[in-house]
N, C-alpha and C positions, 0 to 999 in steps of 0.2 A: 382472294379476300384481303390481302395486305394493302396498305395504303399507297404504295408506290406502283407505278407502271414499270414493266420489265420488258426489255428487248433481248431476244435471243436469236442467234444466227446458227444455222445448221450447215456445216460443210464437212464432208467426210472423206478422208483418205481411207482406203480399204484396209480392213484388218479384222481380227477376232479377239475375243478374250482367250484365256488359256484353255482352249478347247482340245478335245482328244483328237489325235491323228488316226488312231486305230478306229475302224468302223464300229459304230455302236448301234445296236438294235434294241429299242424299247417296245415291249408288247403291252397291250391293254385295249381298252375301248377308246377309239379315236373320235374326236370331233374334227371333221375335215370340211373343206369347202362344199363337198357334195353330200354332207350329212354324217350320220353316226356309222362307224365301222366297228362291229363287234370283233373281238379277237384279231385286232389289227396290229401292224408294226410300223414304227417310225424308224427309219434308217438315217443315221447322222454321221457325218465325217467332216473334219476340218471346220467345225462350227456351223455347218449348214445341213439342212434337211436334203437328203438325196432321193428319198422315196418315202411314201406314206400310203398305207392301204391294207387290204386283206391279203393280197398276194404280193409279197416283196421278196425279190431274190437277194440273198445275202452274200456278199463277197467272202472269199476265204479269209479266215482270221477274225471275223466279226465277233465282237463281244455282245452277248445277248443278256438282257435283264428283263425278267418278267415282273411287271409292276402291279398287276391285278387291279389297277385303278383306271380312272378316266384321264386320258392324255389330251390336252387342249393347247391351243396357242397361249402364250403368256399374255396376261391382261395388260392393256395399254391405257394409261391414265393421262388424258390431255388437259386436265384441269386440277391443279393443285398449287399449294403455297408451302413448300416443303419445310422451311425453317419454323413455321408456325405450328407444326405437328408435334413439337415438344410439349405443348400445352394440353392439359386435361380438358374434358368437355366443358364448354361454356353453355349454360342454360339460361338464356334471357327470360325475364319474368313477363315479357310482353312481346307482341308481334310488331313488326316494323313496316313502314310504307315502302322504303327502298333502302339500298345499302348505305346511302349517305346519312340516314337517320341513326343507325346503330354505331356508325363510325364516330359520331359526335358525342355519344353518350359517355359520361364520366366513368361508368362501370366498365366499358370496353377499354378505355384508356388505362384504367387501374389494373385490370386483370390480364390484358393482352398487350396493348401497344407499348406501355412503359417497360414492362418486363422484357419484351422482345428487344427493344432498343438497348436495354441495359446489357443483355447477353451479347449482342453484337458488339457493343463498345468494349466488352471484356475479351473480345477476340475469339468467341466461341461459335462463330457462324459455321465453320467447317464441321464441328462436332454436331451442331444442330442439323445440318444437312445429312451427315452420316447416320444419325439416329432416324431421320425421316426416311432415308433410303432403305434401311433395314426394316422399318415399319411397313414400307410399301411392299418389299419382297415377301414378308411373312403373309401378306394379303394376296399373293399370287401375281403381283405386278412385275413385269420384266422391263417395261418402258414407262418413263415419267416425263412430265414437264413441270415447270414451276420452281426450279432451283433458282436461288437469288444470286449466288456468288459463284461465278464461273470457275475461279481457281480452286473451288472446293469440290470439284467433281471427284467423287470417291472411287469411281470405277466399279461400283456395285450394280445398281440398276442402270439400264440403258437411258442415259439422259438425252432425250431427243432435242433438248435445247442446244446442246453443243457436243453431240455424240461423235467421236472420232472413228467409228468402227464400221459404218454401214456402206461405205464406198463413195467414190467421187461421182460428180455429175448429178447430184440430187438437189432439190430446191431448198431455199432458205425458209426456216420456220421462225415466225415472229409471234410473240406472246405479249399482248398488251392488257393491262389491268384497267387503265383509264385511257381508252383510245381517243376519246373526244378532246383530250387536253394535250395531245402530242404536238410537237413543233412541226413547222413546215419541212424541216430536213428529215424528220422521222416519218412524216407523211410521204415524202419523196422516196424514202427507203422502202416503205411498205408497198408503194405502187410499183417500184422497180422489181421487188421480189415477186409480186403477183403477175407481172408482165414478162418475167424471165422464162427461158426455156432450158431445162424443165421449170415449170411454174412452182413458185414457193407457196407458203401457206401463212395465213394470218389468223391467230386465235385471239378473240377479243371478248372481254366482259361487257355485256350490253343489256339494257332493259331489265336490270335486276331489281326486283321489288315485288310487291303484291300484284296479283294479276290485273287489277284495274287501276294501278297507280299511274296517273297521267304523266307525271314528270319522267318516270322510268320509260314509259312507252314512247315518249317524244324523242328519246335518244336515237331510235332507229332512223328518224328523218334527218337528224344531224349527221349521222353516219353516211347516209345516202348523199347528203350535200357535200361531204368531203370526198366523195368518189370511191368509197370503200365498200360498196355493195356489189360484189363481183365474185366470179369463181375463185376458189382458193381461200375464201374467208369463211370462218365458222364462228357463230355467236355462242358465247358461254352464258348460261342462264336463260335469257330471253323470256323471263316469266311474265312480263307485262305485255307480250305481243298477242295479236289477234289472229284468227284463222286467215284473214286477208293478208296479214303480214307474212304468215308462213307460206302462203301461196306465192307471194312475191319473192321470198327467199328461195323457194324451189326453182322458180323461173330464172332467177339470177345465178343459180348454182352455189348458193350459200348454205353451209351446214349448221348443225345445232349440236351443242354439247350440254347434256342434261345432268343436273346434280340435284335429284329430288329431296334427299334428306335435309341438306342445308337449306333449300328453299322452304320446306315445310317448317323447319325449326325457327327460321328467322321471319318468314312472311305468312305462315299459316296455310300455304298452298304452293303448288308447283306449276311448272310450264304446261301449257295445253298441248301435251305431246300427242294426244289423239288427233288434233287438228294438224300438227306437224306431220304425223304419219299419213293422214289423208292426202296432204299436199305433196307427199313423196320427198320430204326433206331427209337428207342423209343424217342420221343421228348417232352420236356416241354417248356413253354414260361415263361419269367420272365422279370421284368422291368430294371434290372441292378442298376441304381441309378437315382434320379431325376435331377441331373445337366445336363446329356445328354440323359438319357433314359426317361421312363415315371414316373409319380408321384407314380404309383402303378400298380398292375396287371390288374385292370379294364381298366386303360388307355392304357396299353400295348396290351390288347385284342382288344380294339377299333382301335389302330394304326395298328395292324397286320391285322385286318379285312379290313381296307381301303387299306393297301398295297396289300393284297391278291386280292382284286377287281381290282387293277391297273395292275395286271400281264396279259400278253396276254391270258392266260388261268388260271383260279383260281386253286391254288394248294390244298387248304384246303376247306372243308365244315365248316360251323359255328359249327357243332357238334364236328368236329375234333379240332378246335381251343379251344372250351370249355374243351375238354378232356386234352389238353395240359396245361391247368391251374388248373386242378383238379386231375383226376385219374392218368394221366401219371407221374406228379412229385411225387405223392405218391408211384407209382411203382418204380421209379428211386431210391428212398431212402428206399425201402423195407417196406413201411408203408401202402401198398395197402389194408391191412386188418384192418387198424385203421382209416384212413382219406381218403378224396378225393372222396367219393361216398355217395349217400343217400342209404345206405344199412344197414340191421340189424347188430347190434353189432359194428358198426362204431361209433366213437366219434361224438357227435352232434355239429359239426362245420358247420354252415349253413350261406348262404347268401340269402337274399330275396331282389329282385329288382322289381321296377315297371314294369308291363308287357306292354312295349311300342310296342312289336311285334303285339299285337292285333290291335293297332291303325294303323299299317302299313301292315296288312294282312301278317304278318310274324310269325314265330314260336318262342318258348322260347329260343332256341339257339341264334337266331338273337337278341332277347331282351338283352341277356347277352353280346354278342360281340359288341353291339352298345350302351350299357349303359354308362351313365356318372355318376359322383359321387353323383349328386343330386337325381339320381334314386334309390340309396341304401335305402331300407326301414328298413332292420335289418341285423346285423351281430351277430351271436351267436357262442360262443366258449365254447366247453365242456358243452353245454346245458345252458350256462349263457348268457342272453341278454346283449351284450356289447355295441352296438352302433346302432343308427338308427333313424327312425321317432319318434318324441317325444310321440305320442299317443301309438305306439306299445311298446315303452320302458316303459311307465307308466304301461301298462298291464303286462309286463314280467320281468322288472328289480326288483331286490330285495333290491336295495339301492338307495341312492341319485345319481343324474346324473348332469353333467355339459352341458351347451349349447354350440354348435358349429354352425357356419354359413358357409355352403359349397355352393358356387356359388349361393347365394341368398336363399338357402333352410335351414331351421332350423333343426338341428339334436341334438340328446342327446347322451352322452357317459357316461358309468359307469366305475369308477375306483375301484370298490369294490374288484376286484380280485388282486389288487396290494399288494405285500407283504410288501413294505416299501414306502408308498406314500410320495413323496417329496413336497407335497403341491398341490394347485390347478393347473390345466393346464394353466390357465391364467398367473400364476406366472412363470411357466416353459417357456411360450412364451416370457414373458417380460425379463427374465434373458438372454435368448438366443439372443433375438433381440438386447438388450443393448450390450452384449459382441461382437456380430457381427458388430454392428455399430462402435465400437472402432477399428475394423479391416477393416473399409471401406466397409463393406458388410451389407446386410439386411437379416433378416430371411425369408426363402422361404415360400410362402403360402402353406396351407394344400392342396389346389387343384388349378389346372390351369383352369380358366373359360373363355370360348370363345376364346381359343387360338388354 
């Protein structure tokens, strides 16, 4: 949603975060590629999943932790604008025709654009990204895109834009906010990435606006004219596209990244995902940014679930929504063999939540699509316990943690993986809040509680 287009390159020398070398077995209800496994086990060693299922043989010396929760792949966010997540929710008093309308409004410049520029000029961009990464992790995210400042990689969430940890021989990921205004050299770079072996990925904001906005819909034909309608491309938003457009996307191997809350708050409606599903377009779900979207992927799943229930006939099952936050985004960026599933040889990026489904006679998929931030018991990235319930973190974390309070629940977070820690998180919050107050704003909360 920010005003600049961003280019990101993905090139990985293999490595892991500070993961455990001793085998670790986590027990609970598993969400696996083959479905739900009750009383299952995930076996982890050296930052990777070595086995997951109902019958897992444990090596000698394995440390076992009973979680009593739902163990799922970490959520993957392919559409965000991280530094903008320091801002509290922006509630426009009108609906807009397309994204260019609200970007030109004085109120947007006053409340968002000018303060963001001021904080960057004060040299706070790395603190802004750090805050946003923590915010993402508290929402169950283990992988993100949308960081603006490559040198600010905090080493917390897995930044797919420039992650150094997943291994060599993977494709380049490009993320364009304004793809129709890229230069010829940038266009050549995109085509080179999409033609490479292994093939790269191109994530682009396109056709964003009200569903019948003609100027937004016209962007698709411009994109086709630039030769960027091909496998490896995924369209973000696509709210103005028609069923015929989605059929063409499926035929061309083009994916869709859906951000329903931001669409509805800005344009009054969202993408015709029913038509996209009918056309067999591969879809991911992502929160966009917290000013008009959700705070993070967990919130966006919750929002999408409620929206889905409000339709005359539900479009998605809970299992399909979960796949749209895990396996599908991994597929869209060519990382389906690395992340997004509880499967052997995948990186141990995990989310464990409280099993609220049992209390409501529902299954684990329901627990995940209806979870709130206080339900997050553990987030593990590359086999390293990064965030969660203090008791679990004491059992699994290798270093000191800081305390966070999320909607009345005490949580602990580890910053052990940071390559260049800028101080405590409390100091980060204080600096950002002080700078924002000088711009007439306040720092956004890490979570929205009871809203």
